[in-house]
C-alpha beads as a LAMMPS data file, in Angstrom:
LAMMPS data file: protein, C-alpha beads

97 atoms
96 bonds

1 atom types
1 bond types

-500.0 500.0 xlo xhi
-500.0 500.0 ylo yhi
-500.0 500.0 zlo zhi

Masses

1 110.0

Atoms # bond

1 1 1 -36.360 11.448 13.355
2 1 1 -37.363 9.031 10.626
3 1 1 -36.218 5.436 10.587
4 1 1 -33.943 6.197 7.644
5 1 1 -32.359 9.153 9.449
6 1 1 -31.682 7.047 12.533
7 1 1 -30.015 4.335 10.452
8 1 1 -27.921 6.897 8.584
9 1 1 -26.881 8.467 11.879
10 1 1 -25.880 5.105 13.333
11 1 1 -23.973 4.088 10.217
12 1 1 -22.117 7.377 10.207
13 1 1 -20.883 6.796 13.754
14 1 1 -19.777 3.215 13.392
15 1 1 -16.401 2.258 11.951
16 1 1 -16.470 1.099 8.359
17 1 1 -15.693 -2.528 7.601
18 1 1 -12.332 -1.532 6.134
19 1 1 -11.409 0.180 9.408
20 1 1 -12.397 -2.854 11.440
21 1 1 -10.710 -5.444 9.239
22 1 1 -7.600 -3.472 8.223
23 1 1 -4.437 -5.396 8.944
24 1 1 -1.224 -3.745 10.059
25 1 1 1.758 -3.483 7.758
26 1 1 4.831 -5.507 8.742
27 1 1 7.873 -3.704 10.153
28 1 1 6.256 -0.274 10.185
29 1 1 9.329 1.199 11.907
30 1 1 11.686 0.028 9.163
31 1 1 13.365 2.071 6.445
32 1 1 11.621 -0.163 3.898
33 1 1 8.171 0.742 5.162
34 1 1 9.179 4.399 5.193
35 1 1 10.247 4.079 1.530
36 1 1 6.912 2.447 0.699
37 1 1 4.838 5.058 2.488
38 1 1 6.828 8.038 1.181
39 1 1 6.901 6.966 -2.459
40 1 1 3.765 4.944 -3.112
41 1 1 1.196 7.046 -1.265
42 1 1 1.777 9.930 -3.663
43 1 1 -0.474 8.169 -6.194
44 1 1 -2.576 5.544 -4.403
45 1 1 -3.294 3.700 -1.177
46 1 1 -0.355 1.717 0.124
47 1 1 -0.314 -1.847 -1.149
48 1 1 0.203 -4.638 1.321
49 1 1 3.462 -6.470 0.625
50 1 1 1.567 -9.759 0.394
51 1 1 -0.513 -8.427 -2.513
52 1 1 2.153 -9.958 -4.772
53 1 1 4.833 -12.601 -4.593
54 1 1 8.528 -11.705 -4.418
55 1 1 8.927 -12.584 -8.096
56 1 1 5.957 -10.362 -9.080
57 1 1 7.033 -7.218 -7.212
58 1 1 9.844 -6.102 -9.572
59 1 1 7.427 -5.837 -12.533
60 1 1 4.828 -4.041 -10.393
61 1 1 7.427 -1.575 -9.139
62 1 1 8.716 -0.972 -12.683
63 1 1 5.177 -0.207 -13.847
64 1 1 4.642 2.203 -10.948
65 1 1 7.979 3.886 -11.714
66 1 1 6.788 4.369 -15.300
67 1 1 3.464 5.771 -14.040
68 1 1 5.343 8.255 -11.837
69 1 1 7.338 9.471 -14.817
70 1 1 4.203 9.844 -16.960
71 1 1 2.574 11.913 -14.216
72 1 1 5.636 14.112 -13.892
73 1 1 6.328 13.056 -10.294
74 1 1 9.832 11.877 -11.027
75 1 1 11.497 8.537 -10.363
76 1 1 11.959 6.918 -7.006
77 1 1 15.628 7.499 -6.085
78 1 1 17.887 4.439 -6.359
79 1 1 18.543 4.316 -2.603
80 1 1 14.796 4.352 -1.898
81 1 1 14.181 1.807 -4.652
82 1 1 16.600 -0.638 -3.019
83 1 1 14.804 -0.308 0.342
84 1 1 11.416 -0.654 -1.340
85 1 1 12.423 -3.818 -3.206
86 1 1 13.883 -5.387 -0.055
87 1 1 10.830 -4.575 2.054
88 1 1 8.305 -5.857 -0.476
89 1 1 10.223 -9.060 -1.252
90 1 1 10.783 -9.801 2.434
91 1 1 7.084 -9.545 3.234
92 1 1 5.649 -10.784 -0.074
93 1 1 3.048 -13.478 -0.536
94 1 1 4.308 -17.040 -0.764
95 1 1 4.992 -18.314 -4.264
96 1 1 2.408 -20.787 -5.583
97 1 1 3.584 -24.378 -5.550

Bonds

1 1 1 2
2 1 2 3
3 1 3 4
4 1 4 5
5 1 5 6
6 1 6 7
7 1 7 8
8 1 8 9
9 1 9 10
10 1 10 11
11 1 11 12
12 1 12 13
13 1 13 14
14 1 14 15
15 1 15 16
16 1 16 17
17 1 17 18
18 1 18 19
19 1 19 20
20 1 20 21
21 1 21 22
22 1 22 23
23 1 23 24
24 1 24 25
25 1 25 26
26 1 26 27
27 1 27 28
28 1 28 29
29 1 29 30
30 1 30 31
31 1 31 32
32 1 32 33
33 1 33 34
34 1 34 35
35 1 35 36
36 1 36 37
37 1 37 38
38 1 38 39
39 1 39 40
40 1 40 41
41 1 41 42
42 1 42 43
43 1 43 44
44 1 44 45
45 1 45 46
46 1 46 47
47 1 47 48
48 1 48 49
49 1 49 50
50 1 50 51
51 1 51 52
52 1 52 53
53 1 53 54
54 1 54 55
55 1 55 56
56 1 56 57
57 1 57 58
58 1 58 59
59 1 59 60
60 1 60 61
61 1 61 62
62 1 62 63
63 1 63 64
64 1 64 65
65 1 65 66
66 1 66 67
67 1 67 68
68 1 68 69
69 1 69 70
70 1 70 71
71 1 71 72
72 1 72 73
73 1 73 74
74 1 74 75
75 1 75 76
76 1 76 77
77 1 77 78
78 1 78 79
79 1 79 80
80 1 80 81
81 1 81 82
82 1 82 83
83 1 83 84
84 1 84 85
85 1 85 86
86 1 86 87
87 1 87 88
88 1 88 89
89 1 89 90
90 1 90 91
91 1 91 92
92 1 92 93
93 1 93 94
94 1 94 95
95 1 95 96
96 1 96 97
């Protein structure tokens, strides 16, 4: 086995940095997290709620709703949207002072 092959083999068996440093989502047993995982994962990796502030999330969600419509996925139902908004605002990043 060449040195390169041994390194490739070792790297393939070790967890990636994203696996090691991944943080858990808050309230993963909540209806809000379920709404996030069921609706957002259809198009992309789940965002962490602290990726935006509470005041930023409504515009982000509106843009994603528009993207869903353009892709023919259909809108997030109103009941799910309410849960999604609540979950993301509850766990959002702190507003800048």
